[in-house]
N, C-alpha and C positions, 0 to 999 in steps of 0.2 A: 286516723285517715289521709289518705292520700290525696293531696288536689293534683285536680288534672291541668290547674292554671300553669300557665307557663313561667318559668323565671322572668324577670325583668334584666333583658341584656344591653340598655341602656348606657354608653359609658359614664361612669362619676366624674366628678370635677378632676380629681387625680390623676384618671386614666386620660382626658383631655390633655391635658398640662403637661403629662410625662411622656404618654404615648403618640397620641395621635399629633400634639400642635408638632413635635419635634420632626414630626417623617414628616408631615406635608403643612404648607401653609396654605392660610385661607384662599390666597389667590390658586393656591394648587387645586385646593378643592372645588374651585368659582367651575377649573377649567374642565375637570376631571367630570361636573352635573353638567354635560352639554348635550340641548334636544331643538337647535336649531337648524345652521345650516348644516354641521355633521362633523365629523370628529377631524377634526383639523389643529395643526398647532403652526407658528411661524417661533423656530426654535433657533436661537445664535448660539452657538458654542465657539467663538473666538473672542477671547478678552485679551488680546496683547496689548502691549503699550500701543497707540495713537489708532487703536481697531476703532475706538467708540467715535470719532469722527467721520471714519470711512463708513460704518454701521447706520451713521445719522444722513449722513449721502446717500446710501444706499436703499434707504425706506422711506424716503422725501417724496411727499407727494402718494404715499402708498393710503389706499382706503384699506385697512384693517376690518371692517366691517362684510366688504366685498369678498379678502378673501380668504380669511377663517373667521369670521363672523366675531372681529370684537377686537379692540385695542389689549384685552384681558387674557388673549389668545398669544400672544407677542410674549415668547417664553426671553428672556434679555434681564439676566442676571447672575454675572460670577459665580456668586454664592451656592447658585441650585446649580447651574447648567453649565459649567464651563468643564466642558467633558473631551472637547479637542477631537479626535476621529471617533472617539467612542459612544456617537450619538443617539445610541440606542438605550440606553442607560435610561432616557428618558421614560421609557414605557415601565421601572420600575416600581417609578413614583406615581405612574398615571398610567397603569393598565389599563383603565376604564376605556381608552383610547382604542383598544386591541377587541370591542366589543361589536360582534356585526352591526352595523347599522339598519335599525330600522325592517329586521329579522330574529328570528328566535336561533339559536346555534342549530336546530334541527335543521332550517332549511337553507343554513350555511352551508349545509354538511351536504344537503340533498341536492342543492345548488351544484357544487363543486362538483360530485357526486356523475349527476348528468350530462355535465361537460365535458367528466374526462371520461366518462363511455363515448360519447360522440365522438372524441379522439381517437378513442381505442378503437372503435369501429373502419375508421376512416383509415388506420394504421394496417387493421387486417384486411378488408376488404377494397382500398382505395376508393375512384370516387363513384363506385355502383353501392360504397357504404357509406355516401355523405349526405348529410342532407341536402334534400333537391331542392330545397326554398334558396339556400349559399349558394348552389351551386348554377340554378336557374341566376339568380342574381351576378354572380364572376362571369359565367357566358353572357352575359345581357338579352339572354331570353325574357327575363321578368321585365325588360324596359322595352324590349321588342328590335334593340337594337343587336344580334349577335357578331354583327360587321366587327362591332369594337369591344368584343367583350373578350376574356382570357380563353386560351385551348391549348391544347395537350400538355406539355411539361409546366408550364407556367400556371396554368389550369392549377394541377396538382398543387403546385408552391404556395399559390393565394390560399386554395382552401385549406390547406394546412395551416399555414399561417394564420388564417381566421378561425381557421379551431381552437388552436392552441391560445390566442388573443382571448379566445372565449372562458378558457380553463383561468387562464391565470386573472380575467374580471373576476371571477368567482369568487377567488380567493381574498379578493380586498377586500379590506374592514373599512380605513382610515388610509391619509396624506399626509404625509408634513414638507413644509417649507423650509429646507433647512439652509439655516447661513451660517458657515462654518471659513475656515481659514482661504480656500479656495472662491468662496462666493465674494468675502471682502478686497481679495486681489482682483478679482477679474466682473466683478460686476452681474455676476449669474450666480443665483440662486441654485442648490439641489432640491427638484419636485419629486417626490417620493413615493410609494404608493407600498402600503406596506399589508401582511397578511395576520390574521391572529395572535400568532406566535412573533410578530413585530418585525418581520423577515424581508428586506427589503424584494418586491414584486418586481416591478422596474420604476427605472428612476429615466432623468434628463433631467443638465443644465439650462436655466431657460432666465431669460431676463425678468426681473422682478415686475411686470406690464404684465407678462402672463401668466405670473404666477399670481397672479391678483385676482385672474379672473374665476378661477380654481372652482371657487368659493360658487359660484351662478351655473357654473357645468355641472358640478356634483347634484346642487339643488334638484335642475332641471334632466337629471338624470343623462348628462350627455357627456361625462366624463371620459368615458373609454370611447368615445368618436373623436378625440382631437390628439392633433399631430404629438403632443405630447406623450401621451399614453401609445398611440402607433407606432412611432419610432421612437419609443422610450427602449435602453435598455432594459436587460433581464437581470436581476437579482443573480450574485452566486448560486444559491439554491432552486434558482427557477431556470437556470439555465439548461440545455442540453447534458446531461449527465452529472446536474447538480442532483442534491438531493428529493429536490421538488421539481426535478426539470420534466417527471411526467415519463414520457415515453421516446425513445429515443427514433426521430422521423426522418428517414434518409431521402425523404421527397421533400424536405423540408433543406433545402438547399443555401449555404451560406448563413444559419443562423448557430 
């Protein structure tokens, strides 16, 4: 007689010691199990001679609880993270960081589709097809101050950039504070927003004090309103003409 009971798939002691532990340390598993501030890490990838002192000076006074939800999310170990320029290898060990935050995969895809269709509508029909609330806000109508709003070609440019920003925002699932060789030289870390495949959506070099505030901005939902996002450089795949660049909008001047 066949049993309808599912087999026990819990790992054995041998599985744990020979498969799971070599793949991820206990501290890495703790990072993977986030449930508070969000999917963020502070990742050090440069471990050259003399870099330890530079690292300590760089993070001196940084509140890791505020920045990335705790010291355990500061990934600082040459045995595991000596990636050099290939920092995205961290997602091979911590793929959970790339799961949509506080939403299902279906919602993630739906949100991206909605924003992309708004961008497509504008590309095909111009201002007449753009969201009226966005247009009213940019022209100053919604504030009752149209004399201070954008008009003409500049309005078209601002609408296009706002719509593109919304598409990019819908793709973001996590952020990384990257402490690489450049950071240890310049004193500026890279604040990187990534999508569900670990690709760079936008990034910017910032002072550590600015990076430290990201946890709060993410928690209150205002991260896409800060200049580190608005003025950030699009990643290679998200630039116009890139694999995720969307529509080539001639109305986006200088993008």
